[in-house]
C-alpha positions in Angstrom: 111.9 77.4 84.9 109.6 80.1 85.8 108.0 80.4 89.3 104.2 80.8 89.5 103.1 84.0 91.0 100.4 83.9 93.8 97.0 85.4 92.8 97.3 87.8 95.8 100.7 88.9 94.8 99.5 89.6 91.0 96.6 91.6 92.4 98.8 93.7 94.4 101.2 94.3 91.6 98.3 95.2 89.2 97.1 97.7 91.9 100.6 99.2 92.1 100.6 99.4 88.6 97.5 101.0 87.9 98.1 103.6 90.6 101.3 104.6 89.4 100.5 105.0 85.6 100.5 108.5 84.5 97.5 108.1 82.2 96.4 104.7 81.7 97.6 101.3 81.1 96.5 99.0 78.0 95.8 95.4 78.2 99.1 94.7 76.3 101.1 97.0 78.8 99.5 95.2 81.8 100.5 91.9 80.4 104.0 92.9 79.9 104.5 94.8 83.2 102.6 92.9 85.8 104.1 89.8 87.3 102.0 86.7 87.0 100.2 87.5 83.6 103.2 85.9 81.7 101.9 82.6 83.1 98.9 82.8 80.9 99.2 80.2 78.1 97.2 82.2 75.4 96.0 85.6 74.8 92.4 84.2 75.5 93.6 83.1 78.9 95.2 86.3 79.8 92.0 88.1 79.1 90.0 85.9 81.4 92.5 86.3 84.1 92.6 89.9 83.9 88.7 90.2 83.8 88.6 88.2 87.0 91.3 90.3 88.6 89.6 93.5 87.7 86.2 92.4 89.1 87.9 91.1 92.4 89.8 94.5 92.8 86.5 96.4 92.2 84.7 94.2 94.7 87.3 95.3 97.3 86.6 98.9 96.7 89.2 99.7 94.5 87.7 102.2 91.5 89.3 100.8 88.3 88.5 103.2 85.4 88.4 102.2 81.8 89.8 105.1 79.8 89.3 105.4 76.0 91.6 107.1 73.9 90.1 110.3 72.4 91.3 109.7 68.9 91.0 106.1 68.7 87.8 104.7 70.3 89.1 101.0 70.3 92.4 101.8 72.2 91.1 101.0 75.7 93.3 101.4 78.7 92.8 101.2 82.8 93.8 103.0 85.7 92.9 103.7 89.4 90.9 106.8 90.1 93.1 108.3 92.7 90.5 111.0 93.7 88.0 108.0 94.6 90.7 105.7 95.9 92.3 108.3 98.5 90.9 108.3 101.9 89.4 111.7 103.2 91.2 113.6 105.9 90.6 112.3 109.2 89.6 114.8 111.9 89.1 113.7 115.5 88.0 115.9 118.5 89.7 115.5 121.6 86.7 113.8 122.9 86.5 111.2 120.0 90.3 110.6 120.3 89.7 109.8 124.0 86.9 107.3 123.3 89.3 105.5 120.8 92.1 105.5 123.4 89.9 103.8 126.0 88.7 101.4 123.4 92.4 100.6 122.7 93.0 100.3 126.5 90.4 98.0 126.7 92.2 95.2 124.7 95.6 95.5 126.2 95.2 92.0 128.0 94.2 90.3 124.7 95.7 89.3 121.1 94.4 92.5 119.6 96.4 94.8 121.8 99.4 95.3 119.1 96.9 96.2 116.2 94.8 98.5 118.6 98.0 100.2 119.8 99.2 100.8 116.3 95.9 102.2 114.9 95.7 104.4 118.1 99.4 105.8 117.3 98.4 106.7 113.8 95.1 108.5 114.8 97.0 110.6 117.3 98.8 112.1 114.6 95.6 113.7 113.3 94.0 114.5 116.6 93.0 118.4 116.9 94.1 119.5 120.5 95.6 118.0 123.5 94.0 116.5 126.6 91.9 114.0 124.4 91.0 111.6 127.3 90.2 114.0 129.9 86.2 114.2 128.8 86.2 110.4 129.2 88.5 109.6 131.9 86.0 108.5 134.4 84.6 106.1 131.8 88.0 103.9 131.6 87.1 100.1 131.0 87.7 97.9 133.9 87.1 94.4 132.6 89.7 92.0 133.6 91.4 89.9 131.1 89.7 86.9 129.5 93.0 84.6 129.6 93.6 81.9 127.5 89.8 80.9 127.1 88.9 84.2 125.0 90.2 83.6 121.6 89.0 80.0 121.5 85.4 81.0 122.5 85.3 83.9 120.1 86.2 81.6 117.3 83.5 79.0 118.4 80.8 81.8 118.6 81.8 83.1 115.0 81.6 79.6 113.8 78.3 78.5 115.9 80.4 75.6 117.2 79.9 73.8 120.6 82.8 73.6 123.2 83.8 71.8 126.2 85.8 73.0 129.1 86.4 72.2 132.8 84.7 74.6 135.1 84.6 75.4 138.8 81.5 76.4 140.6 81.6 79.5 142.8 79.2 78.0 145.3 80.8 74.6 145.9 84.2 74.7 144.4 83.4 71.8 142.4 84.9 71.0 138.9 83.1 69.5 136.1 83.4 69.4 132.3 80.5 71.4 130.6 79.4 71.3 126.9 78.1 74.7 126.0 76.8 76.2 122.7 78.3 79.5 123.2 76.3 82.6 122.4 77.9 85.7 123.4 81.0 86.9 125.3 80.0 89.8 127.6 82.2 92.1 129.7 80.5 92.7 133.0 81.2 93.1 136.6 84.8 93.6 136.0 85.3 90.6 134.1 84.4 88.4 131.0 81.4 86.0 130.9 80.5 83.3 128.3 76.8 83.2 127.7 75.2 80.2 126.1 73.2 76.9 126.1 74.4 74.4 128.8 73.5 70.9 126.8 73.9 69.0 130.1 71.4 71.2 131.8 69.5 72.0 128.8 69.4 75.7 129.6 70.6 79.0 129.1 73.7 79.5 131.7 76.6 82.4 132.2 80.1 81.1 133.0 82.9 83.4 134.2 85.9 82.9 132.2 88.1 83.1 135.3 86.4 79.9 136.6 87.4 78.0 133.4 90.1 75.6 134.6 91.0 74.0 131.2 91.0 75.7 127.7 87.7 75.3 125.8 87.9 72.7 123.0 85.6 73.0 120.1 83.6 69.9 119.1 81.1 69.0 116.5 80.4 70.7 113.2 80.1 74.4 112.7 76.9 76.4 112.3 75.3 73.7 114.7 72.9 75.9 116.5 71.3 79.7 116.3 71.4 82.4 119.0 67.9 83.3 120.4 66.6 86.5 119.0 65.3 87.6 122.3 68.6 87.0 124.3 69.3 89.5 127.1 72.7 88.5 128.0 73.4 90.8 130.8 70.0 90.2 132.5 71.2 86.4 132.5 74.6 87.3 134.0 73.0 89.7 136.7 70.6 86.8 137.7 73.2 84.1 138.1 75.9 86.2 139.5 74.9 89.4 140.6 72.9 88.8 143.8 70.1 91.4 144.9 70.2 94.8 143.3 70.8 97.6 145.7 70.9 101.4 145.3 73.8 103.7 146.0 72.8 107.2 147.0 75.6 109.5 145.8 76.3 113.3 145.9 78.1 114.1 142.6 79.7 117.1 141.3 77.7 118.8 138.4 79.1 117.8 135.0 81.2 115.0 136.4 80.6 111.2 136.6 78.9 110.9 133.2 78.8 106.9 133.6 77.0 107.3 136.9 74.5 109.8 135.6 73.6 107.5 132.8 72.7 104.7 135.0 71.0 106.7 137.8 67.2 105.9 138.6 64.4 108.3 140.0 63.6 107.7 143.3 60.3 105.7 144.2 58.0 106.1 147.1 57.2 109.0 149.3 60.2 111.3 150.6 60.7 110.7 154.1 62.9 112.2 156.8 66.1 110.4 155.7 65.6 111.2 152.1 65.2 114.8 152.9 68.4 114.5 155.0 70.2 113.2 152.1 69.1 115.7 149.4 69.9 118.4 152.2 73.5 117.2 152.1 73.8 117.0 148.3 72.3 120.7 148.1 74.5 122.0 150.9 77.7 121.0 149.1 76.7 122.1 145.8 76.2 118.7 144.3 73.7 116.5 142.4 71.7 113.6 144.2 71.9 110.5 142.3 70.8 107.0 142.9 72.6 104.3 141.0 71.8 100.5 141.1 74.4 98.1 141.6 74.8 94.4 142.8 78.5 93.8 143.5 79.7 95.9 146.4 83.1 95.4 145.5 82.8 96.3 142.0 80.8 99.6 142.8 83.4 100.6 145.3 86.3 100.1 142.8 84.4 102.4 140.2 83.3 104.9 142.8 86.9 105.3 144.1 88.0 106.3 140.6 86.2 109.2 140.8 88.0 110.7 143.9 86.0 113.6 145.5 83.6 113.9 142.5 81.4 111.4 144.0 80.5 111.1 147.6 78.7 108.0 148.9 75.6 108.9 151.4 74.1 105.5 151.7 74.4 102.5 152.1 77.1 102.6 155.0 78.9 99.5 154.1 79.6 100.9 150.6 80.6 104.4 152.0 83.1 102.5 154.1 84.4 100.2 151.3 85.2 103.4 149.2 86.6 105.3 152.1 89.1 102.5 152.7 90.3 102.4 149.2 90.9 106.1 149.0 92.8 106.1 152.4 95.1 103.2 150.9 95.8 105.3 147.9 96.5 108.3 150.2 99.1 106.2 152.1 100.8 104.9 148.9 100.9 108.5 147.5 102.6 109.5 150.7 105.0 106.8 150.7 105.9 107.4 147.1 106.8 111.1 147.9 103.4 112.7 147.2 101.4 114.7 149.7 99.5 112.7 152.2 95.8 113.3 152.0 93.1 111.6 154.2 89.6 110.8 152.5 87.0 112.7 153.9 84.0 111.2 155.3 81.9 114.2 154.6 
């Protein structure tokens, strides 16, 4: 008794046959050679099956050519156009490979880590030149893992399906069951947030994934809501979780700390004595004076300490102290590990 070949396996066998044929394959040769076509009860059934498969492969981007014999116009065969089917050579600059490396590193805490690592390994083989991550090292992602809630929420967002979960409020510590229409997952402030419509409160809310005390469960039908076209997810997160915006005044080494430069803002108001003093410090040290907005002091201190001596904090004082505390702790750890002890400068 013959075993029915699954359609996907038949398609794969057809591609292999058409790729490896030296010239072309006629329908008769295909019916004899490709597993699965012998299940067709008649020639007409085989013809219909083959035409469906041929259209399916072309929709997948596989260029199947129809080749007519030069001497016999009614003798038709098929093959895959190898020139069109082959991928062009991949050439990555060190900077481009560095960006891909950071993207792969970003997913190390999630289920996509294995696929990201494999893809990066393959791309590394075609990278031109060493030191591919140096130009983007300061941009290393700092989002913490989303935990078990990440994938269920991602699936619910893709299907526009409501979810329920237990959530611990930051202000009171109270745990309540929330029913939410999930709109976006956003990496912000060192963690992941779900932005969506809280059905109980009938308003848009942002929920930090680390405060979810139960796994999200999808409820109700799919495609049950639409995401607002004007949604500004980051603004909503900043409003609910960020606190008041402050400005970090920094003296930054030229051509360093690109992420800080991208977020820098122009000074407002008249230039007073303090402003002139800070500008003089930056000029005297051969650095650029930057003003970078931030809300969470802890997150900002973590980022700035990652730049080492490339970014000096001039103001505010509490942010400067937080960065120095981290740098001095790192120096002490380095000394314990056999490195050269080096105290962080407060200059």
